[in-house]
PDB file of N, CA, C and O in Angstrom:
ATOM      1  N   MET A   1     109.273  76.611 105.206  1.00  0.00           N
ATOM      2  CA  MET A   1     108.308  76.712 104.132  1.00  0.00           C
ATOM      3  C   MET A   1     108.848  77.564 102.991  1.00  0.00           C
ATOM      4  O   MET A   1     108.605  77.259 101.823  1.00  0.00           O
ATOM      5  N   LEU A   2     109.564  78.609 103.312  1.00  0.00           N
ATOM      6  CA  LEU A   2     110.062  79.486 102.257  1.00  0.00           C
ATOM      7  C   LEU A   2     111.105  78.799 101.385  1.00  0.00           C
ATOM      8  O   LEU A   2     111.242  79.129 100.207  1.00  0.00           O
ATOM      9  N   GLY A   3     111.833  77.857 101.945  1.00  0.00           N
ATOM     10  CA  GLY A   3     112.856  77.162 101.174  1.00  0.00           C
ATOM     11  C   GLY A   3     112.308  76.036 100.310  1.00  0.00           C
ATOM     12  O   GLY A   3     113.010  75.534  99.432  1.00  0.00           O
ATOM     13  N   LEU A   4     111.076  75.638 100.545  1.00  0.00           N
ATOM     14  CA  LEU A   4     110.493  74.509  99.830  1.00  0.00           C
ATOM     15  C   LEU A   4     110.496  74.680  98.312  1.00  0.00           C
ATOM     16  O   LEU A   4     110.870  73.735  97.617  1.00  0.00           O
ATOM     17  N   PRO A   5     110.102  75.825  97.757  1.00  0.00           N
ATOM     18  CA  PRO A   5     110.104  75.948  96.289  1.00  0.00           C
ATOM     19  C   PRO A   5     111.472  76.268  95.694  1.00  0.00           C
ATOM     20  O   PRO A   5     111.600  76.334  94.471  1.00  0.00           O
ATOM     21  N   THR A   6     112.482  76.465  96.511  1.00  0.00           N
ATOM     22  CA  THR A   6     113.801  76.865  96.010  1.00  0.00           C
ATOM     23  C   THR A   6     114.420  75.811  95.094  1.00  0.00           C
ATOM     24  O   THR A   6     114.896  76.143  94.009  1.00  0.00           O
ATOM     25  N   SER A   7     114.419  74.558  95.512  1.00  0.00           N
ATOM     26  CA  SER A   7     115.020  73.501  94.705  1.00  0.00           C
ATOM     27  C   SER A   7     114.286  73.287  93.378  1.00  0.00           C
ATOM     28  O   SER A   7     114.931  73.245  92.331  1.00  0.00           O
ATOM     29  N   PRO A   8     112.957  73.150  93.394  1.00  0.00           N
ATOM     30  CA  PRO A   8     112.268  73.010  92.105  1.00  0.00           C
ATOM     31  C   PRO A   8     112.484  74.221  91.192  1.00  0.00           C
ATOM     32  O   PRO A   8     112.604  74.067  89.977  1.00  0.00           O
ATOM     33  N   ALA A   9     112.533  75.401  91.763  1.00  0.00           N
ATOM     34  CA  ALA A   9     112.740  76.607  90.955  1.00  0.00           C
ATOM     35  C   ALA A   9     114.111  76.563  90.294  1.00  0.00           C
ATOM     36  O   ALA A   9     114.238  76.877  89.111  1.00  0.00           O
ATOM     37  N   ALA A  10     115.132  76.178  91.042  1.00  0.00           N
ATOM     38  CA  ALA A  10     116.488  76.134  90.496  1.00  0.00           C
ATOM     39  C   ALA A  10     116.612  75.079  89.394  1.00  0.00           C
ATOM     40  O   ALA A  10     117.279  75.305  88.384  1.00  0.00           O
ATOM     41  N   LYS A  11     115.973  73.938  89.590  1.00  0.00           N
ATOM     42  CA  LYS A  11     116.103  72.844  88.631  1.00  0.00           C
ATOM     43  C   LYS A  11     115.236  73.033  87.393  1.00  0.00           C
ATOM     44  O   LYS A  11     115.552  72.496  86.331  1.00  0.00           O
ATOM     45  N   SER A  12     114.163  73.779  87.510  1.00  0.00           N
ATOM     46  CA  SER A  12     113.240  73.911  86.381  1.00  0.00           C
ATOM     47  C   SER A  12     113.528  75.119  85.492  1.00  0.00           C
ATOM     48  O   SER A  12     112.930  75.246  84.423  1.00  0.00           O
ATOM     49  N   THR A  13     114.419  75.996  85.906  1.00  0.00           N
ATOM     50  CA  THR A  13     114.742  77.193  85.131  1.00  0.00           C
ATOM     51  C   THR A  13     115.233  76.843  83.727  1.00  0.00           C
ATOM     52  O   THR A  13     114.890  77.524  82.760  1.00  0.00           O
ATOM     53  N   ALA A  14     116.019  75.804  83.616  1.00  0.00           N
ATOM     54  CA  ALA A  14     116.560  75.395  82.317  1.00  0.00           C
ATOM     55  C   ALA A  14     115.462  74.998  81.326  1.00  0.00           C
ATOM     56  O   ALA A  14     115.679  75.023  80.114  1.00  0.00           O
ATOM     57  N   TYR A  15     114.306  74.640  81.832  1.00  0.00           N
ATOM     58  CA  TYR A  15     113.185  74.215  80.987  1.00  0.00           C
ATOM     59  C   TYR A  15     112.137  75.310  80.810  1.00  0.00           C
ATOM     60  O   TYR A  15     111.086  75.080  80.212  1.00  0.00           O
ATOM     61  N   GLY A  16     112.428  76.506  81.335  1.00  0.00           N
ATOM     62  CA  GLY A  16     111.501  77.625  81.206  1.00  0.00           C
ATOM     63  C   GLY A  16     110.310  77.552  82.145  1.00  0.00           C
ATOM     64  O   GLY A  16     109.294  78.210  81.921  1.00  0.00           O
ATOM     65  N   ILE A  17     110.434  76.752  83.199  1.00  0.00           N
ATOM     66  CA  ILE A  17     109.346  76.604  84.165  1.00  0.00           C
ATOM     67  C   ILE A  17     109.611  77.519  85.348  1.00  0.00           C
ATOM     68  O   ILE A  17     110.713  77.527  85.897  1.00  0.00           O
ATOM     69  N   LYS A  18     108.615  78.283  85.739  1.00  0.00           N
ATOM     70  CA  LYS A  18     108.726  79.181  86.883  1.00  0.00           C
ATOM     71  C   LYS A  18     107.969  78.582  88.063  1.00  0.00           C
ATOM     72  O   LYS A  18     106.904  77.990  87.888  1.00  0.00           O
ATOM     73  N   VAL A  19     108.516  78.736  89.252  1.00  0.00           N
ATOM     74  CA  VAL A  19     107.900  78.185  90.456  1.00  0.00           C
ATOM     75  C   VAL A  19     107.520  79.335  91.375  1.00  0.00           C
ATOM     76  O   VAL A  19     108.341  80.198  91.688  1.00  0.00           O
ATOM     77  N   HIS A  20     106.261  79.333  91.802  1.00  0.00           N
ATOM     78  CA  HIS A  20     105.763  80.326  92.745  1.00  0.00           C
ATOM     79  C   HIS A  20     105.267  79.609  93.989  1.00  0.00           C
ATOM     80  O   HIS A  20     104.898  78.436  93.922  1.00  0.00           O
ATOM     81  N   ALA A  21     105.252  80.291  95.109  1.00  0.00           N
ATOM     82  CA  ALA A  21     104.718  79.714  96.342  1.00  0.00           C
ATOM     83  C   ALA A  21     103.858  80.745  97.051  1.00  0.00           C
ATOM     84  O   ALA A  21     104.171  81.935  97.067  1.00  0.00           O
ATOM     85  N   VAL A  22     102.785  80.272  97.630  1.00  0.00           N
ATOM     86  CA  VAL A  22     101.935  81.120  98.453  1.00  0.00           C
ATOM     87  C   VAL A  22     102.166  80.680  99.894  1.00  0.00           C
ATOM     88  O   VAL A  22     101.940  79.523 100.247  1.00  0.00           O
ATOM     89  N   VAL A  23     102.616  81.609 100.711  1.00  0.00           N
ATOM     90  CA  VAL A  23     102.929  81.287 102.091  1.00  0.00           C
ATOM     91  C   VAL A  23     101.994  82.068 103.009  1.00  0.00           C
ATOM     92  O   VAL A  23     102.024  83.298 103.024  1.00  0.00           O
ATOM     93  N   PRO A  24     101.172  81.366 103.768  1.00  0.00           N
ATOM     94  CA  PRO A  24     100.271  82.074 104.679  1.00  0.00           C
ATOM     95  C   PRO A  24     101.054  82.713 105.826  1.00  0.00           C
ATOM     96  O   PRO A  24     101.949  82.092 106.400  1.00  0.00           O
ATOM     97  N   VAL A  25     100.716  83.931 106.145  1.00  0.00           N
ATOM     98  CA  VAL A  25     101.361  84.653 107.238  1.00  0.00           C
ATOM     99  C   VAL A  25     100.286  85.338 108.058  1.00  0.00           C
ATOM    100  O   VAL A  25      99.342  85.906 107.508  1.00  0.00           O
ATOM    101  N   ALA A  26     100.427  85.285 109.360  1.00  0.00           N
ATOM    102  CA  ALA A  26      99.499  85.988 110.238  1.00  0.00           C
ATOM    103  C   ALA A  26     100.236  86.375 111.508  1.00  0.00           C
ATOM    104  O   ALA A  26     101.179  85.702 111.925  1.00  0.00           O
ATOM    105  N   ALA A  27      99.802  87.448 112.105  1.00  0.00           N
ATOM    106  CA  ALA A  27     100.406  87.894 113.361  1.00  0.00           C
ATOM    107  C   ALA A  27      99.885  87.032 114.504  1.00  0.00           C
ATOM    108  O   ALA A  27      98.685  86.783 114.616  1.00  0.00           O
ATOM    109  N   THR A  28     100.783  86.593 115.326  1.00  0.00           N
ATOM    110  CA  THR A  28     100.423  85.883 116.553  1.00  0.00           C
ATOM    111  C   THR A  28     101.137  86.581 117.703  1.00  0.00           C
ATOM    112  O   THR A  28     102.015  87.414 117.478  1.00  0.00           O
ATOM    113  N   ARG A  29     100.777  86.254 118.895  1.00  0.00           N
ATOM    114  CA  ARG A  29     101.470  86.870 120.043  1.00  0.00           C
ATOM    115  C   ARG A  29     102.961  86.588 119.970  1.00  0.00           C
ATOM    116  O   ARG A  29     103.781  87.469 120.231  1.00  0.00           O
ATOM    117  N   ARG A  30     103.310  85.359 119.615  1.00  0.00           N
ATOM    118  CA  ARG A  30     104.730  84.999 119.565  1.00  0.00           C
ATOM    119  C   ARG A  30     105.464  85.731 118.443  1.00  0.00           C
ATOM    120  O   ARG A  30     106.561  86.245 118.658  1.00  0.00           O
ATOM    121  N   SER A  31     104.870  85.786 117.246  1.00  0.00           N
ATOM    122  CA  SER A  31     105.560  86.471 116.150  1.00  0.00           C
ATOM    123  C   SER A  31     105.725  87.960 116.458  1.00  0.00           C
ATOM    124  O   SER A  31     106.754  88.551 116.133  1.00  0.00           O
ATOM    125  N   LEU A  32     104.726  88.558 117.077  1.00  0.00           N
ATOM    126  CA  LEU A  32     104.849  89.974 117.443  1.00  0.00           C
ATOM    127  C   LEU A  32     105.908  90.176 118.524  1.00  0.00           C
ATOM    128  O   LEU A  32     106.608  91.189 118.529  1.00  0.00           O
ATOM    129  N   GLU A  33     106.023  89.219 119.431  1.00  0.00           N
ATOM    130  CA  GLU A  33     107.047  89.309 120.474  1.00  0.00           C
ATOM    131  C   GLU A  33     108.448  89.231 119.875  1.00  0.00           C
ATOM    132  O   GLU A  33     109.363  89.915 120.334  1.00  0.00           O
ATOM    133  N   GLU A  34     108.613  88.400 118.856  1.00  0.00           N
ATOM    134  CA  GLU A  34     109.917  88.219 118.216  1.00  0.00           C
ATOM    135  C   GLU A  34     110.404  89.474 117.492  1.00  0.00           C
ATOM    136  O   GLU A  34     111.611  89.694 117.392  1.00  0.00           O
ATOM    137  N   VAL A  35     109.493  90.294 116.990  1.00  0.00           N
ATOM    138  CA  VAL A  35     109.874  91.464 116.192  1.00  0.00           C
ATOM    139  C   VAL A  35     109.559  92.782 116.891  1.00  0.00           C
ATOM    140  O   VAL A  35     109.510  93.829 116.245  1.00  0.00           O
ATOM    141  N   ARG A  36     109.348  92.740 118.181  1.00  0.00           N
ATOM    142  CA  ARG A  36     108.920  93.955 118.901  1.00  0.00           C
ATOM    143  C   ARG A  36     109.900  95.120 118.768  1.00  0.00           C
ATOM    144  O   ARG A  36     109.506  96.275 118.924  1.00  0.00           O
ATOM    145  N   GLU A  37     111.152  94.835 118.487  1.00  0.00           N
ATOM    146  CA  GLU A  37     112.155  95.889 118.321  1.00  0.00           C
ATOM    147  C   GLU A  37     112.052  96.577 116.958  1.00  0.00           C
ATOM    148  O   GLU A  37     112.508  97.708 116.792  1.00  0.00           O
ATOM    149  N   ASP A  38     111.455  95.893 115.996  1.00  0.00           N
ATOM    150  CA  ASP A  38     111.370  96.401 114.628  1.00  0.00           C
ATOM    151  C   ASP A  38     109.966  96.956 114.373  1.00  0.00           C
ATOM    152  O   ASP A  38     109.027  96.191 114.154  1.00  0.00           O
ATOM    153  N   GLU A  39     109.826  98.273 114.401  1.00  0.00           N
ATOM    154  CA  GLU A  39     108.516  98.910 114.265  1.00  0.00           C
ATOM    155  C   GLU A  39     107.864  98.609 112.918  1.00  0.00           C
ATOM    156  O   GLU A  39     106.654  98.393 112.848  1.00  0.00           O
ATOM    157  N   ARG A  40     108.650  98.594 111.865  1.00  0.00           N
ATOM    158  CA  ARG A  40     108.096  98.360 110.523  1.00  0.00           C
ATOM    159  C   ARG A  40     107.502  96.950 110.402  1.00  0.00           C
ATOM    160  O   ARG A  40     106.394  96.779 109.894  1.00  0.00           O
ATOM    161  N   THR A  41     108.244  95.951 110.872  1.00  0.00           N
ATOM    162  CA  THR A  41     107.752  94.576 110.810  1.00  0.00           C
ATOM    163  C   THR A  41     106.560  94.388 111.731  1.00  0.00           C
ATOM    164  O   THR A  41     105.614  93.681 111.383  1.00  0.00           O
ATOM    165  N   THR A  42     106.592  95.012 112.903  1.00  0.00           N
ATOM    166  CA  THR A  42     105.461  94.934 113.826  1.00  0.00           C
ATOM    167  C   THR A  42     104.204  95.505 113.181  1.00  0.00           C
ATOM    168  O   THR A  42     103.127  94.922 113.305  1.00  0.00           O
ATOM    169  N   ALA A  43     104.329  96.632 112.500  1.00  0.00           N
ATOM    170  CA  ALA A  43     103.178  97.238 111.830  1.00  0.00           C
ATOM    171  C   ALA A  43     102.658  96.328 110.720  1.00  0.00           C
ATOM    172  O   ALA A  43     101.447  96.178 110.559  1.00  0.00           O
ATOM    173  N   LEU A  44     103.562  95.723 109.956  1.00  0.00           N
ATOM    174  CA  LEU A  44     103.164  94.817 108.888  1.00  0.00           C
ATOM    175  C   LEU A  44     102.422  93.610 109.448  1.00  0.00           C
ATOM    176  O   LEU A  44     101.356  93.250 108.948  1.00  0.00           O
ATOM    177  N   LEU A  45     102.977  92.987 110.478  1.00  0.00           N
ATOM    178  CA  LEU A  45     102.332  91.819 111.063  1.00  0.00           C
ATOM    179  C   LEU A  45     100.996  92.163 111.719  1.00  0.00           C
ATOM    180  O   LEU A  45     100.064  91.358 111.692  1.00  0.00           O
ATOM    181  N   THR A  46     100.903  93.333 112.297  1.00  0.00           N
ATOM    182  CA  THR A  46      99.647  93.748 112.926  1.00  0.00           C
ATOM    183  C   THR A  46      98.543  93.854 111.886  1.00  0.00           C
ATOM    184  O   THR A  46      97.385  93.555 112.175  1.00  0.00           O
ATOM    185  N   ASP A  47      98.896  94.277 110.675  1.00  0.00           N
ATOM    186  CA  ASP A  47      97.917  94.335 109.593  1.00  0.00           C
ATOM    187  C   ASP A  47      97.502  92.943 109.119  1.00  0.00           C
ATOM    188  O   ASP A  47      96.449  92.788 108.501  1.00  0.00           O
ATOM    189  N   LEU A  48      98.314  91.945 109.400  1.00  0.00           N
ATOM    190  CA  LEU A  48      98.036  90.578 108.969  1.00  0.00           C
ATOM    191  C   LEU A  48      97.376  89.774 110.092  1.00  0.00           C
ATOM    192  O   LEU A  48      97.800  88.663 110.409  1.00  0.00           O
ATOM    193  N   CYS A  49      96.373  90.333 110.662  1.00  0.00           N
ATOM    194  CA  CYS A  49      95.644  89.725 111.773  1.00  0.00           C
ATOM    195  C   CYS A  49      94.958  88.438 111.311  1.00  0.00           C
ATOM    196  O   CYS A  49      94.339  88.433 110.248  1.00  0.00           O
ATOM    197  N   PRO A  50      95.051  87.340 112.082  1.00  0.00           N
ATOM    198  CA  PRO A  50      94.414  86.085 111.674  1.00  0.00           C
ATOM    199  C   PRO A  50      92.889  86.182 111.572  1.00  0.00           C
ATOM    200  O   PRO A  50      92.261  85.324 110.952  1.00  0.00           O
ATOM    201  N   ALA A  51      92.298  87.193 112.158  1.00  0.00           N
ATOM    202  CA  ALA A  51      90.843  87.355 112.080  1.00  0.00           C
ATOM    203  C   ALA A  51      90.411  87.884 110.716  1.00  0.00           C
ATOM    204  O   ALA A  51      89.222  87.883 110.394  1.00  0.00           O
ATOM    205  N   ARG A  52      91.380  88.338 109.911  1.00  0.00           N
ATOM    206  CA  ARG A  52      91.065  88.889 108.583  1.00  0.00           C
ATOM    207  C   ARG A  52      91.806  88.129 107.492  1.00  0.00           C
ATOM    208  O   ARG A  52      92.676  88.702 106.836  1.00  0.00           O
ATOM    209  N   PRO A  53      91.488  86.852 107.279  1.00  0.00           N
ATOM    210  CA  PRO A  53      92.200  86.111 106.234  1.00  0.00           C
ATOM    211  C   PRO A  53      91.781  86.564 104.841  1.00  0.00           C
ATOM    212  O   PRO A  53      90.678  87.075 104.646  1.00  0.00           O
ATOM    213  N   ALA A  54      92.654  86.372 103.898  1.00  0.00           N
ATOM    214  CA  ALA A  54      92.333  86.695 102.505  1.00  0.00           C
ATOM    215  C   ALA A  54      91.360  85.647 101.974  1.00  0.00           C
ATOM    216  O   ALA A  54      91.636  84.451 102.072  1.00  0.00           O
ATOM    217  N   PRO A  55      90.234  86.069 101.419  1.00  0.00           N
ATOM    218  CA  PRO A  55      89.268  85.094 100.925  1.00  0.00           C
ATOM    219  C   PRO A  55      89.680  84.458  99.596  1.00  0.00           C
ATOM    220  O   PRO A  55      89.162  83.404  99.227  1.00  0.00           O
ATOM    221  N   VAL A  56      90.607  85.093  98.878  1.00  0.00           N
ATOM    222  CA  VAL A  56      91.006  84.611  97.559  1.00  0.00           C
ATOM    223  C   VAL A  56      92.501  84.834  97.366  1.00  0.00           C
ATOM    224  O   VAL A  56      93.057  85.830  97.830  1.00  0.00           O
ATOM    225  N   VAL A  57      93.139  83.904  96.682  1.00  0.00           N
ATOM    226  CA  VAL A  57      94.544  84.065  96.309  1.00  0.00           C
ATOM    227  C   VAL A  57      94.609  83.956  94.784  1.00  0.00           C
ATOM    228  O   VAL A  57      94.111  82.991  94.205  1.00  0.00           O
ATOM    229  N   ALA A  58      95.214  84.933  94.149  1.00  0.00           N
ATOM    230  CA  ALA A  58      95.356  84.917  92.691  1.00  0.00           C
ATOM    231  C   ALA A  58      96.830  84.746  92.337  1.00  0.00           C
ATOM    232  O   ALA A  58      97.698  85.397  92.917  1.00  0.00           O
ATOM    233  N   LEU A  59      97.094  83.882  91.399  1.00  0.00           N
ATOM    234  CA  LEU A  59      98.464  83.640  90.961  1.00  0.00           C
ATOM    235  C   LEU A  59      98.589  83.937  89.471  1.00  0.00           C
ATOM    236  O   LEU A  59      97.661  83.673  88.707  1.00  0.00           O
ATOM    237  N   PRO A  60      99.731  84.485  89.053  1.00  0.00           N
ATOM    238  CA  PRO A  60      99.932  84.704  87.618  1.00  0.00           C
ATOM    239  C   PRO A  60     100.053  83.355  86.918  1.00  0.00           C
ATOM    240  O   PRO A  60     100.833  82.499  87.336  1.00  0.00           O
ATOM    241  N   ALA A  61      99.287  83.173  85.865  1.00  0.00           N
ATOM    242  CA  ALA A  61      99.311  81.896  85.183  1.00  0.00           C
ATOM    243  C   ALA A  61      99.433  82.053  83.667  1.00  0.00           C
ATOM    244  O   ALA A  61      98.957  81.210  82.907  1.00  0.00           O
ATOM    245  N   HIS A  62     100.056  83.108  83.249  1.00  0.00           N
ATOM    246  CA  HIS A  62     100.253  83.341  81.830  1.00  0.00           C
ATOM    247  C   HIS A  62     101.747  83.295  81.534  1.00  0.00           C
ATOM    248  O   HIS A  62     102.559  83.624  82.400  1.00  0.00           O
ATOM    249  N   GLU A  63     102.111  82.900  80.346  1.00  0.00           N
ATOM    250  CA  GLU A  63     103.542  82.763  80.008  1.00  0.00           C
ATOM    251  C   GLU A  63     104.303  84.081  80.115  1.00  0.00           C
ATOM    252  O   GLU A  63     105.523  84.069  80.276  1.00  0.00           O
ATOM    253  N   SER A  64     103.611  85.220  80.029  1.00  0.00           N
ATOM    254  CA  SER A  64     104.298  86.498  80.130  1.00  0.00           C
ATOM    255  C   SER A  64     104.392  86.998  81.578  1.00  0.00           C
ATOM    256  O   SER A  64     104.999  88.039  81.833  1.00  0.00           O
ATOM    257  N   ALA A  65     103.799  86.265  82.525  1.00  0.00           N
ATOM    258  CA  ALA A  65     103.842  86.684  83.925  1.00  0.00           C
ATOM    259  C   ALA A  65     105.235  86.416  84.504  1.00  0.00           C
ATOM    260  O   ALA A  65     105.838  85.383  84.214  1.00  0.00           O
ATOM    261  N   PRO A  66     105.741  87.337  85.313  1.00  0.00           N
ATOM    262  CA  PRO A  66     107.080  87.108  85.898  1.00  0.00           C
ATOM    263  C   PRO A  66     107.072  86.025  86.942  1.00  0.00           C
ATOM    264  O   PRO A  66     108.114  85.718  87.521  1.00  0.00           O
TER     265      PRO A  66
END
């Protein structure tokens, strides 16, 4: 999923078009198991509990937005 906007972003730069992507992330038993050695990532994923989804996503939509 993270690589999906890479190609459009690379090809559209010449035309002044910026590409953004919103990628949903949540902690699952498996994802926590994969990063159990990394305390920082474990803490980050623990805060991203699937029981607390973000109700709104805001994207920059102005020409001056990075």
